[in-house]
Structure formats: C-alpha cells, structure tokens
N, C-alpha and C positions, 0 to 999 in steps of 0.2 A: 670878561670875554677875551679868548684867544684864539688865534688862528695860526696853522701851521700846514704847508703843503695843501691848501684848500680843505683842511680839517678844521672845523669850527667847535671850540669847547666853551660852554656857558656854565657858569655856577651860580646859583642864587638860593635863597631860602629865608628863614627868619628865626629868632629866638623868641619865645615867649613864656611866660609864667602866669599862672592862673590859680586863684585862692578862693575858696568860698566857704561859709559858715551857715549853719542852720540858724533861722530866726525865731523858732520856738524850741521848748524844752526838747533836749538837754542843752540847745545851743552849742553844738559841738562842730568840729571842722567836717565839711562835706567833701572838699577836694584840696589838694595841694600838690601841684605838679609843675615841673619846669622842663621845657622841651626844646631841642635843636633840630630844625628841619633843614636838609639839604637837598637840592634839586640839581641833577647833572644831566647836561645834554652833549652829546658827542655826534657831529653831523659832517657828512661829506656827499656832495652831488646827490642830494635829496634823500639819501639814506641816513640812518643813525641808530642811536639808542638813548633812552631816557631812564634815569634811576631817581627814585625818591625816597628817602629814608629819614626816619626819626631817632634821635637819641633822648631817652626820657628818664627822668627821676621823679617817681612819685613817692611823696613823703608818707602817705597814708597806706597805699597799697603796694607793697614792696614787688609783688609779682608783676605789676604792670610797668616796672622800671626796666631799663635796658635798651638794646639796640633793635629797631623795628623797621623792617624792609616794607615800605608802602607800595611803590610801583616800579618795575623793572622791565621794560619791553624794548624790542628792536622795531624799528619802522622803516618804511620806504614809499615815497610819493611822488606824484607829478601834478600835472593840471587835471587828470583825470582819475588817478588811482591813489588811495590811502590804505596802506597796509600796516598792520601791527600784530606782532605776537610777543606774547609774554604776560606778566602780571600788570593788569591795568584796571582803571575803573570805568564802566560801561553805563552811560545813563541815556535813558529813553524817555520820552514824552515831556510834557509842558506843565506839570503839576509842580507846586511850590511845597515841597516838604512832605508830600504825600506820595504814595505809590499805587499806580494804577497799571501802566504798561511799563513802569520802570522796575523790571523784576529780575535782572540778570545780577546785578551787584547787590549783595544783601546788605544788612544794616548791623552795625556794632552798637548794642544797648548797654555797654559796660556802665556808661554813665546816663542812661537813659536818654532824654532829649536836652540835658542840661550841658551841650557843648555844640560847636559848630556843625552845621549840617554837613559839610563837606568831610568833616572828620568822623562822621557816622558811617560814611560808605567803606564796604569792604571790598578791596581789589579781588579780582579773579583772574586766573591763569586762562587766557584766550587767544584765539586767532580771529582777528577782525578785519574785513576786507570792505571798502567803500569804493564805488564807482560814482564819480560827479560828472554830471553833463547839465550845463547851462542852470536851468531852473529845478532839475530834479537830481536825486541821488538814489542809489541802492546799496544797502549795508546789509552784509552777512556776518554772522557772528557763530563761532564754535567754542563751547567750554568743555574740555575732555573731562575735568573733575569739578562738580558743583561746590559752591561754597553756601554756608548758611548763616542765619542771624546768630550773633554773639550774644549771650545773655550772661548777665553778672550771678555768679553762684557763691562768691566769697563772703561768708557771714559778716566780715569786717567791712564790706562795701556798703555804703548808705543806700545804693540802689539795687541791692541784691534781691533776686526772686526766691532765693532759698535753695537748697539742695535739690536737685533733679534726679529722676531715674536715670539709668545707665542710657546713653545715646547710641542709636544704630543709624549710621549714614548709609546711603547707597554704595555698592561697590564700585570702585573705580574701573568701569569697563566700557566697551564702545555703546552698549545699548543704553548705558545709564549718562551719556553725555548729554549736554544741553546745546541747542542749536536753534537758530531763528535768523529772521531777516526783517529789515525795516525799509520801506519805500517813503521818501520824503520829498514834496513838492512845494516850490515856492512861488505863488502867483502874485499878480499885482493887488488882490484884494486880500490876500493872506496865505498862510502856510497850513499844509495838513500832512499827516503821516498815516501810514497803515503798517501793522506789525503782525507777524506770526511767529510763534515761540513755542518750542518744546522744552519744558523746564521742571524744576520741582518746587514744591512748597517750600518756602524759606524760613518759616517761623516753626519751630519743633512742636509736634503734636503728642499729647498724652495718650499712651496706649496701654495695654493691660499691664506690663511689667517693664516699659521702657519708653523712651521719646523717638519719634522717627518723623518720617517725610513721606509724601506721596506725590506721584508724577502728575503733571499738568500741561495740557495742551491750551495755548493761549492766542486768541485772535483780537485784535482791537486796532485803536487809531487815536490820533488827536489832531486839533485844530486850533490855529491862533488867529485870529480876525483883529485887525486894528480898525477903529473908527473914531476920528477926532483924538480928543484926549484919553480915549478908553481903549483897552485890548481885551477881548473876549477869549478866554482859553476853554476848551473842552477837551475831555479825554473819556474814553471807554473801552472796557475789555471785558471778553466772556472767558472765564477760566473753567475748563472743562477737565475733570478728572478722568481715570481709567476705567470708572464705573459708569461714565457716560452722564454724570450729574454736573449741572452748570451752576456757576456763581458769577453773576455781574458785577461789575465795579465802574461806576460812572462818576465823574466829576465835572463841575462847571464853576469857572473862576472869572472874576472881573479885576482888571487893573485900571486905575484912574490916576492920570497925571494932570493935576489942575493948575500946575505952574508954581512959582515961587519955591521950587525945591520940595514940593509935598509929593508923597507917593502914597497911595491907599490901595490895597490888594484884599480881596475876599474870594474865599473858595468853599464849595459845598460839595461833600463826597459821601456816596452812599453805596453800600454792597447790597445785593438783593439775590434771592434764588436760593438754592441749597447751602448748607452751611451757616457759620455765624453771620449775623446781620450786624452791620455796623452803620452809624450815622455821624460824620465828622464835619467840622467847620473849621476854617482858619480866618484870621483877620490880620493884616500887616498895615501898619502906618508909620511911616517915617518923615522926618523933616530936617533938612541941612540948614545949618546956621553959621554965622560969623564966617562969611565966604567960603562955605563948605568946609570949614575945619572942624565943625562939630556937627554930629549926626544924632538926633533923638529918635529912638523907634521903640516899638512894641509888636510883638509877634505872638498870637494866641491860638492855642490848639483847643477846640471845645468838643469833647465827647459827648454828643447830644443824647445817646441812649442810655449812657451810665452816669450823665450829669457831672462830667469831669472838665476841669480846665487846667491848662498849663499855660501861663503867659509870662514871657520874658522881656522885661523891660531893660533897654541898655541906653547909655550914652557913649558915644565913641569920639574922643577927641584926638585929632591929627596934630600932635605937637610939631612934628616935622613930616615930611614925605615917608620917611623911613619909621619914625615912632608913633605909635599909638597908645593911648591910655583908655582903657574901657571899664566902665563901672556899670553893675546892672543888678536887677532883683528878679528872682525867678518865683513865681506863684503858683502854688499847687492847690488845687481844691477838688474834692471828690465827695460824693455821696454814697456811691455804691459802685460794685464792679470792679474791673481791674485797675482803674486809677486810683483805687483807694490806697494801693501799696504805697503810693508816694504822697499821700495827702498831708503828712507831716513833714515834707522836705522843702519847703519853702526856703530860699537862701539868698544871701547877698554875697555878690562876687566881685573880684577885681581882676583884670587881665592887663598885663604890659607886655607890648609887642614891638620887635626892632626887625625889621625887614632889610635885607641886603641883596 
C-alpha cells in the first residue's frame, strides 16, 4: 500500500496452481494450470479505479494460456452514492451457486462446475449507479453490449460439449442494450429486494442453422430472514419473452449454523411455465477443525429431473494466513439427459494457493 499526495495505491493478488486427473478409464489429466492474479486499486477523494487481471499457463489447453483482463472499472462514491463504470462483475440475489435473479453476469463453463464459483462469473461492461439511504438502497444498471455463457467446444477439453453451429449474437445497438433496477431494503426482521430487468437469454439456443439468443423481461425479488441459528432464503423471478410467454423460476434455501464451526445449507430450485422445466437441489456441509486451520466441506448439485449429481468434496488446510493447500474429489453421476456429458469425469484434484 502506497500513498502520495492523497493518492492511495494498493496491490494484492495470489498465485495458484491446480491439477486434476480422472479416476476412471482412461485415467488421464483433466486439468493442469498455473495462474497469477493481480488486483490494483488507485484511489483519491472517494474516486478511483480498480483493475483485476490473470496471467495463466494452461498445460493442457494452450488456447486458455495468456493474459486475461478480468475487471477494469472507474468508480466514485460517498455516504449516499456508489457509481461504477467499466468491466465489472454484477451479482444479484441470495441463491448459492444457482441463478434466479442473478442474470446480468453470465457464466464461463469452460471447465463446467469444476472450479471456484467466483471464477465462473463473466464480467460485463456496464454503468452501475447505487443510491444508499439508511435501511434501503436503489441500484440502476445499464449494459450496452450483452455478454453470454462461454461453452467449451475444443475437442481436447474434457468438458467439451462438441462443435456448435455458427453463433449469432444481437447487434450492439441501443435497442439491444440490457438495463434494470434493484431495490433493496434491510429491516430488523430480515432483508428483501425487488428487481426489474430487460436482458437476453444467456445460454445459447439451438435454432435451424445457428445458435442464438432471445430477449427477456424479468421481474422478481429475494428475501433473507434469520431466526435463531437458521437463515431462510427465498428468490423468485418471472421471465417473459417477446412473445408474451412466461417461465417462472423459484428457489427456497435454508442455512443452519448449529455451532462448533458447523455450517449446513440446502436449496431447492424449480422452473415452471413455458420452456424447459428444471428441478435442482443443492446441499452444502462444512466443518472447521484445528483452530479453523482445516476446513472440510462437501457441496452437491442434484439434477432431480435428469438424475444427475455433481458433488465436490474438499479439504482446505491453511498452512499460514497466506498459504493454502486444498485437496478434493469431484464426483459426477448421471443416468440420462444433459448431465450424462460429464458422467465419466469424476476426478481427484490438488490446488496450492499463495495470497499476497
């Protein structure tokens, strides 16, 4: 951290290396990459800029090696205003690892779910303005050019979905921009939010001779209510396409903190109405040991409709405040439907991380 003429410069980041191999035939490498992340913040009198970037070496997929700009935005704020402009990650809602109202920043499925959830988020170029007033806040967002899900198509990638037809994205024009607003209120009995969003479907749709996207209007909200050692979370959205067809998306979650460094969290998510119907559940269990230096956890996604399960078991040992050693096992199981693409991708992985 440096300061000169009331200008504050802070630099932090991490170095990590991640390696995984398949536990069934052909018992090959699933991932082998090393990354350096740098985060730079320059600030003066409430204004400043933030830049986050990766330098990656991927031993298996050379096209994923190189310099990757993650976030880069300017900001200004005081006790009532928070304004950001540039490439940034925007997160809405209270769901854990599922998307209901969190529809602005899409997902990078280059390695499917076998990576940290924060690494899956794709930044968008946006103007974001928030007004904060005691117990409530109002946020407005405008995204001139929409971003969409990134799918792996390289046949050398174990997570590849195969070659896709040509992609047709909406033209970068004023009528195709994304925009929305979120009202959040914090009360003594809990928090709630209301959202309205004009956006695009983010997952590619297979059309006659190409893949494309359609326009969506979304209204919804979320709620988080603590009671004792529990926290109830709920989220709901109505997705309306330009033909007037509705698809609902609802989530209910319960977090339990029984003490002794245990944490249990369960969620149930269902879509209904027109379009594809999905039924998902998640379960997270974690326990801290050895004076919080070792954390054991499991996080499972279950596709109830297609009988598919992804479960990440992990052990995170903090050797020091800066050095972490993580070891885990990712279990994939599927009987039918989309999850069968990865039913033979169960893997053991090791991650080393040094933060500075």
